C-alpha positions in Angstrom: 26.3 7.6 -4.9 23.8 10.0 -3.7 21.3 7.5 -2.6 23.9 5.3 -0.8 25.3 7.9 0.4 22.0 9.5 2.0 21.5 6.0 3.4 24.8 5.9 5.1 24.1 9.3 6.8 20.6 8.1 7.8 22.7 5.4 9.4 25.4 7.9 11.6 24.6 8.8 15.9 23.6 12.0 14.3 20.4 11.5 12.8 19.1 8.0 14.3 16.4 9.7 15.7 15.2 10.6 12.4 14.8 6.8 11.6 13.2 4.7 14.1 9.5 6.7 14.9 9.0 3.7 17.1 5.4 5.2 17.8 4.4 4.3 14.6 5.3 0.8 15.0 2.5 -1.6 16.5 3.6 -1.7 20.5 5.0 -5.2 20.9 6.1 -7.5 24.3 9.3 -6.6 25.7 10.2 -10.4 24.8 13.0 -10.1 21.8 11.0 -11.4 18.5 11.8 -14.1 16.5 12.4 -13.4 13.2 12.8 -15.4 10.1 16.2 -16.9 9.1 19.1 -15.2 7.1 19.1 -17.8 5.0 15.4 -17.2 4.2 13.9 -20.4 5.5 10.2 -20.3 5.3 7.9 -20.9 9.0 5.4 -23.2 7.9 2.0 -20.8 7.5 -0.7 -21.2 9.9 -4.1 -22.2 9.5 -7.1 -20.0 9.2 -8.3 -20.0 12.9 -4.3 -18.3 13.7 -4.8 -16.2 10.8 -4.7 -13.1 12.2 -1.8 -13.8 14.9 1.6 -14.7 14.6 3.7 -16.9 16.3 3.5 -16.3 19.7 6.4 -15.9 22.0 6.7 -17.5 25.4 5.1 -14.9 27.3 2.2 -14.5 24.8 1.3 -18.5 25.3 0.9 -17.6 28.5 -1.9 -14.5 27.7 -5.3 -15.5 27.5 -6.3 -15.3 23.5 -8.4 -12.0 22.1 -11.1 -12.8 20.8 -11.3 -10.9 17.0 -13.4 -8.5 18.1 -11.1 -7.7 20.6 -8.1 -7.0 17.7 -7.6 -4.7 15.2 -6.9 -4.5 11.5 -5.3 -1.5 9.7 -5.8 -0.7 5.9 -3.3 2.0 4.2 -4.2 3.4 1.3 -2.0 4.1 -2.1 -1.8 6.7 -4.8 -4.9 8.2 -5.5 -6.5 9.3 -2.1 -4.2 12.3 -2.3 -6.0 15.8 -2.1 -5.0 19.1 -1.4 -5.5 19.8 2.2 -4.7 16.2 3.6 -2.5 16.3 7.0 -3.9 19.9 8.6 -5.9 17.7 11.2 -3.2 15.6 11.8 -0.1 18.3 12.9 -0.8 18.4 16.6 -0.3 14.9 17.0 2.9 13.7 18.3 5.8 13.7 15.9 3.9 14.3 12.9 5.6 17.6 12.3 9.1 15.8 13.0 7.7 13.4 10.3 7.0 16.3 7.7 10.6 17.7 8.7 12.7 14.2 8.3 10.8 13.9 4.7 11.7 17.2 3.9 15.2 16.4 4.1 15.0 13.3 2.7 12.8 14.3 -0.5 14.7 17.9 -1.0 11.3 19.8 -0.9 8.6 21.0 1.9 6.3 17.9 1.7 3.9 19.6 4.1 3.2 22.4 2.7 2.2 20.7 -0.6 0.1 18.4 1.1 -1.4 21.1 2.6 -1.3 24.0 -0.2 -0.9 22.1 -3.1 -0.5 23.3 -6.2 -2.8 20.3 -6.7 -1.2 19.4 -10.1 2.0 19.3 -8.3 0.8 16.6 -5.6 -1.0 15.0 -8.3 2.2 13.5 -9.9 3.3 10.2 -9.4 6.5 11.4 -8.0 5.3 13.5 -5.2 1.8 11.8 -4.5 3.4 8.8 -3.8 5.7 10.3 -0.5 2.7 12.5 0.4 0.4 9.8 1.1 3.0 7.5 2.7 3.8 9.8 5.2 -0.1 11.5 5.9 -1.2 7.9 6.3 1.7 7.2 9.0 1.1 10.9 10.6 -2.9 9.4 10.4 -1.1 6.2 12.9 -0.2 8.8 15.2 -3.3 10.2 15.2 -5.0 6.7 16.1 -2.1 6.4 18.7 -3.4 9.5 20.4 -7.3 9.0 20.1 -8.0 5.0 20.5 -4.2 3.4 21.8 -5.9 -0.1 21.9 -6.1 0.2 18.2 -2.7 0.2 17.8 -1.7 -2.2 20.7 -3.7 -4.5 19.2 -3.5 -4.7 15.7 -2.7 -7.8 14.4 -2.8 -7.3 10.7 -2.2 -4.5 8.4 -2.3 -4.5 4.6 -1.6 -1.5 2.0 -2.6 -0.8 -1.3 0.1 -0.1 -3.8 2.5 2.4 -2.1 0.4 1.7 1.0 2.4 -1.4 1.7 5.4 0.5 2.2 3.6 2.1 5.1 2.0 -1.2 6.4 5.4 -2.2 6.8 6.9 0.8 8.6 3.9 0.3 11.2 4.5 -3.9 11.6 8.6 -2.9 12.3 9.7 -4.5 9.2 11.3 -1.5 7.4 12.3 2.1 9.5 10.4 5.1 8.5 13.1 6.9 6.7 14.5 4.4 4.6 11.0 3.3 3.7 10.4 6.8 2.7 13.7 7.0 0.9 13.2 3.8 -0.9 9.4 5.0 -1.7 10.8 8.2 -3.3 13.2 6.0 -5.8 10.1 4.0 -6.4 8.1 7.0 -7.4 11.1 8.6 -9.4 11.3 5.4 -11.5 7.9 4.9 -11.9 7.4 8.3 -13.3 10.2 7.9 -15.7 8.8 4.7 -16.9 5.6 6.6 -17.3 7.0 9.3 -19.5 8.4 6.5 -22.1 5.3 6.0 -23.6 1.8 6.9 -24.0 -0.3 4.8 -21.4 -2.9 5.2 -18.4 -5.2 3.2 -16.1 -9.0 2.9 -16.5 -11.6 2.0 -14.0 -13.9 -0.6 -15.0 -17.3 -1.9 -13.3 -18.7 -4.8 -15.2 -21.9 -6.8 -15.5 -21.4 -10.6 -14.5 -21.0 -11.5 -17.6 -18.1 -9.3 -18.2 -14.7 -11.0 -19.4 -12.1 -8.8 -18.4 -9.5 -10.8 -19.8 -10.7 -11.4 -22.8 -11.4 -7.8 -23.5 -8.0 -6.9 -22.4 -6.7 -9.3 -25.2 -9.0 -7.9 -28.0 -7.5 -4.5 -27.0 -4.2 -5.8 -27.8 -5.2 -7.3 -30.9 -6.5 -3.6 -31.9 -3.4 -1.9 -30.8 -1.5 -4.6 -33.2 -3.5 -3.7 -36.1 -1.8 -0.1 -35.6 1.4 -1.2 -35.8 2.0 -1.1 -32.0 4.7 -4.0 -31.3 4.1 -5.8 -28.2 1.1 -3.8 -26.9 0.1 -3.8 -23.5 -3.1 -4.3 -21.0 -3.9 -6.3 -18.8 -6.2 -6.2 -15.4 -3.7 -3.9 -12.8 -6.2 -3.9 -9.6 -8.7 -6.3 -8.6 -10.9 -4.0 -6.3 -14.2 -5.7 -5.9 -16.2 -8.4 -7.5 -16.8 -6.9 -10.9 -14.6 -4.1 -10.1 -11.3 -4.0 -12.1 -8.3 -1.4 -13.2 -7.3 -2.2 -16.5 -4.1 -0.5 -17.5 -1.8 -0.3 -21.1 -1.4 1.7 -24.0 -3.4 4.5 -24.1 -5.1 2.9 -27.3 -5.8 0.0 -25.8 -8.0 1.9 -23.1 -9.6 4.0 -26.0 -10.6 0.4 -27.4 -11.8 -0.5 -24.1 -14.0 3.0 -23.9 -15.4 3.3 -27.0 -16.2 -0.6 -27.0 -17.4 -0.9 -23.0 -21.2 -1.8 -24.2 -20.2 -4.7 -26.2 -17.8 -6.0 -23.5 -20.2 -5.8 -20.7 -18.7 -3.0 -19.0 -21.7 -0.8 -16.7 -18.3 2.2 -16.6 -15.2 2.6 -17.8 -14.1 5.7 -16.7 -9.8 6.9 -16.7 -7.8 7.6 -13.9 -5.6 10.8 -13.7 -2.2 8.8 -13.6 0.6 9.3 -15.4 0.7 5.6 -16.7 -0.3 2.0 -16.7 1.3 0.9 -13.0 1.2 -2.9 -12.4 2.0 -3.9 -16.1 4.8 -4.6 -18.1 5.5 -1.2 -19.1 6.9 -1.0 -15.2 9.8 -3.1 -16.0 12.3 -0.3 -16.3 11.5 1.1 -12.9 12.1 -2.7 -11.2 15.9 -2.1 -11.1 16.1 1.0 -9.5 13.4 0.0 -6.9 16.1 -3.8 -6.2 18.8 -1.7 -6.1 17.5 0.5 -3.4 15.2 -2.3 -1.1 19.3 -3.9 -1.2 20.3 -1.1 0.4 17.9 -0.8 3.6 17.7 -3.0 6.2 14.4 -5.1 6.2 13.1 -7.4 8.9 10.3 -9.7 9.3 7.0 -8.2 10.0 6.1 -8.0 13.8 2.2 -8.7 12.8 0.7 -10.1 9.6 1.6 -7.5 6.6 0.0 -9.5 2.9 1.5 -8.8 0.1 -0.7 -7.2 -2.9 1.5 -9.7 -5.6 -0.8 -13.0 -4.0 -2.2 -12.0 -1.1 -0.1 -14.0 1.1 1.6 -13.1 4.6 4.9 -12.0 4.4 7.2 -14.5 5.6 11.0 -13.1 6.0 13.2 -10.2 4.9 13.9 -11.5 1.7 10.3 -12.1 0.7 9.3 -8.6 1.3 12.2 -7.5 -1.1 11.2 -9.6 -3.9 7.4 -8.9 -3.5 8.1 -5.5 -3.5 9.7 -5.2 -6.6 7.4 -8.1 -8.1 4.4 -5.7 -7.3 5.5 -2.8 -10.0 4.9 -4.8 -12.9 2.2 -7.3 -11.1 -1.6 -6.9 -10.7 -3.0 -5.5 -7.2 -5.0 -8.4 -5.7 -6.8 -6.3 -2.8 -10.2 -8.2 -3.3 -8.3 -11.6 -2.9 -6.3 -9.9 0.5 -9.4 -8.7 2.2 -10.6 -12.4 1.3 -7.6 -13.6 3.2 -7.7 -10.9 5.8 -11.6 -11.4 7.1 -12.2 -15.1 6.2 -13.4 -17.1 9.4 -15.5 -20.0 10.6 -19.1 -19.0 10.1 -20.1 -17.0 13.6 -17.1 -15.7 14.5 -16.5 -12.1 14.8 -14.8 -9.4 13.1 -12.0 -7.3 14.2 -12.1 -3.3 13.9 -10.6 -2.1 10.6 -9.3 1.2 10.7 -8.1 2.9 7.0 -5.1 5.3 8.2 -4.7 7.6 5.4 -6.6 10.0 2.9 -9.5 9.0 1.3 -12.4 6.2 1.9 -11.5 3.9 -0.9 -10.5 0.8 0.7 -13.4 1.2 3.0 -15.5 1.1 -0.1 -14.1 -1.7 -1.6 -14.6 -3.4 1.9 -18.1 -2.9 2.1 -18.7 -4.2 -1.6 -15.9 -7.2 -0.4 -17.1 -8.2 3.1 -20.4 -5.9 4.3 -19.8 -7.7 7.7 -16.2 -7.1 8.4 -17.3 -3.4 7.1 -19.6 -2.9 10.2 -16.5 -2.4 12.1 -15.1 -0.1 9.9 -13.7 3.4 11.2 -11.5 6.2 8.9 -9.1 7.7 10.6 -9.4 11.7 9.2 -6.4 13.4 7.7 -8.1 16.9 7.8 -10.2 18.0 10.7 -9.4 17.3 14.5 -11.3 17.8 17.6 -10.3 20.6 20.1 
């Protein structure tokens, strides 16, 4: 099997240097980290006051506790944030060129050239844009590490939107760069294949307060049944911010929603430039390829808090990571809920600095709509320009 062969190659001493990229990960203490047990036993959840911290080592217990305002959170974007020219401002930093060279070996094509010069129609394809966003986001981490190393050193939590979750896990030390990129490659190809099985898509919806999204999806499915479509799919795929959703499913269902948007109390219903109904049951055929590759790669418990798109909860151990990444394909991305979980705190407590690392500023826009106080400490790490 080609995939297994490539993973074995990545574990050989001759190219071990292509795997680790330790500069990507948050710097941790020299005290060995205590990972979750191999039998999958979970540690007890932390209280809300401890939300931004992992279980401390003995060395960390002796250190004075940092104020939230001295800590940072990293957010990693997902598919849809890509654009031609991304990465141009990152090439002078550290090992970024090496990262793209490794990507070319794993992917079998020149990802850097595709990011910088397009063509746009190729970059927009699911099988290309997911690896592109993944690598560019982690390259942005290297820029942040160069310009503000304290932001990396003091990072206590990370979250990623859809494929961005893989980048967050690499940053947290839970996965190695090359193995995670190979998993992203398999994921992207499987999702592309699933998209080609049936005419489907995604619709960005902003509704009035009285909009009922689940009931609207039910009406759209009933419309599909009236057209003779068996087992129609139409459901909320992304929870973005209050009254902001992405709905995905059969094309006929999305057409119904657009045509009846006023009756459904939608202020806006705009198709997204994607090839399929991601994060719905129409992605079921993509789950087994991803499950297979995740069995082969090494997964560890994250060194910092990383939050799952599936339920907005922290990853607890390696088995949890594998299960949730597969489940994510057919489950809605609960991004609004994730932001509430990350930034919830007692009244008067300060907020951490937030850095969006990767192309686009969509995650900053959603943070602004979900939590204005947290957004006041938000910074986007630019991927197209640099200061000479």
